[in-house]
N, C-alpha and C positions, 0 to 999 in steps of 0.2 A: 504493499499499500504505499501509495506516494504520500511526500512531507504538505500537510496542510499550509497554505501562505496565508499570512495576515491580509486582511481588506484594509487599506488604508482609510480613514472616518476623517471627516470635516468637523471642526469643533465648533458647533452651533451655539457655545454658549454669549458669542459677543452679537451674534444678529438678534436675539431676544431684546438684547441692551440697546443695539440700533433700534429696531423696531419701537420699542419703548419710549425712546427719546422723539421719535419722527413722530407718533402718536400727540405726545405732550407740544411739540413744536406746532401742530397743527390746531391742537384746541387752543392755544394761547394765540395764536395768528390769525385764526379765523373770526370774522365779525358775523353776530347773528342777527339777519335784519327781524325786525317786528314788524308785524302787519300793521298799518294804521286802519282806523278805523272812522266810524262816523261819531260825534258825541250825542245821542239822542237818549231820551228817556223812553223805555218800550212803555208800551199801553198799559195799565193795570186792570187788570178783569175783577179784581177782588172788591164788591162791594162798592165799585164806584157809583156815584149818582148820574143820571144823563147830564149831560154838556148842558145847560140852557144860554141861549146866546141869540141877540138878535140875526138876525139872516144877513144884514148887509155888514155886519163885523168878522164873516166868515167867506175866506176867499177858499171855494172848493176848486180842487186837482183832481182830476182822474187821468190815469195812464191806463190805456187799453190794451190787451194783447199784441198789437200789431206797432207799440210804443207810441201810438198818437198822444198829444196831450190836448187837455179838455179843461176848460175855466169856467165854471158855474154853465156849464151845456155848451159851449164855445171853442172851436178849434183854435190851438194856438203853437206856433213854435217855440223850439226850447230856448232860441237866442233871443226871444222878446218877452221870456219867464221873467227877467230879473228886474226888468221897467214896471213890467206890469205887478210883480209885488211890491215895489217900491212904491208906487201910485197908490196900490189898496191900504199899504203898511202907514203909508207919511198922509194920508188923505186929509185927517184933522175934520171930520165932520161936526168936532163940537169946539168951534174955536175957542169960547172961554174957559176950556180944560185944557185944552193943547196949545202953547203959546209959541210952540219951537216946531209946529208940523207946517210943512210949506207946500204941501198939499193942495187941490182943486176944490178940498171942501165942498166934496159933490153929496148928495144927500143917499147915493144908492152905495158909496163904498164906505168904509170903516170910521168908527167916529174917532178913536183915538189909538193911538200905537200899544197903549196898555191892554186894551180888548181885543184885537186886530188878532184872530186866527187864522192860520192857514191850514186847512186839510187835504192832507194827501193820500189819494186811496189808487192803491198798486191792483191791477190783475195778477193772480198768478203766473201768466206768463209774461210776463214785463220784464225783459232782460235788466240785468243787473247793470250795465252800462247806463241807460237812461234813469234808472232810478238812480244813482250817484248823480247823473249830469243833472236832473232836477233840484235834489239836494244840495248840489254845489251851487247854483242858480240862485235859492232860494238863501241859503247861508250868504252869498255874495250879496244879496239885498241888503240884508239886515247889517253887513260889514258897510255898506257905503253910506247908509243912514249914519251909523256910528262914526264912520270916517267924517262927513260933514260936520256931526254937532262935536268931535274931537277938534275940529279946527275953529270952529266958533267958538269954544269954551276954553280950549286950552293951549288953540295953534298947533296941535299935532295929532295925527290921524289915529285912530281908535287901534289899525292893524298894527300900527310901529309900537304905539304903547303896550300892546300885549306883547311883541317882540322882544323889548326891551325889558321885560315883568319876567320873561321866561330866560332871560339872556343870564347866566350864572356871573358875569362880569358885571353886572349892576350892584350898585352897591345896597345896603339893606334901608337908609332912608329914603334912598330914589323908587324902591320898591313899595314903600309903604306910600305913599304919594302917587303912584301909577294905581295901585290896588283900589284905591279912592275913585281916582278917575274911570278906571274901565269899570267898577261896578256900577258908577252915576249913569255911565254912558248904556249898560248894559239895562239898567233899569228904564232908562229912558224910551228904550226900544227891546223890550224882552223877547226871546227868541222862543215866540208862540207857532213850534209845527205840531200837529198831531197826525197822527196816522190813525183812522177809526177801523176797528175790528168788523168785520164782513159778517 
């Protein structure tokens, strides 16, 4: 019987160390993107009394399964939505109550920004892109109104104040002042967007 020859082996001990170091390197250097969402309150169905509101103070927007917008039963393009929402919110139908409203004071539109409600009703087959587009236009309408009042009261846009408030380089005293200004503008034009439950 012949002599057995030893098969040479590769020392794999250092391979595990290298794999471990690579794993740590990738964990440390990889950035994880977080999904951005919409800041909205979901409808609460627990014993909420039905909303009693004058018809003129509610702007009803519906989106059908073909992604077509209807406002109070009339078709509307997405690019017209922002201006329509601004006219509705800032109508100022009660001039003695809203001295900062610059609207047409139409008896058919909202009485005051505090009670102006935008109701968005979606079909189940509405695309996500259309839904987000509508939400973005409505939020942009509120920001435009808040920017206008921010310039009037503080010579600064609302959006610029929000950016400065969230900036880590802004000192604490400035943040306290900004917080008060932002809160006042939000109270003048509260984000009253609801989604009725079918």
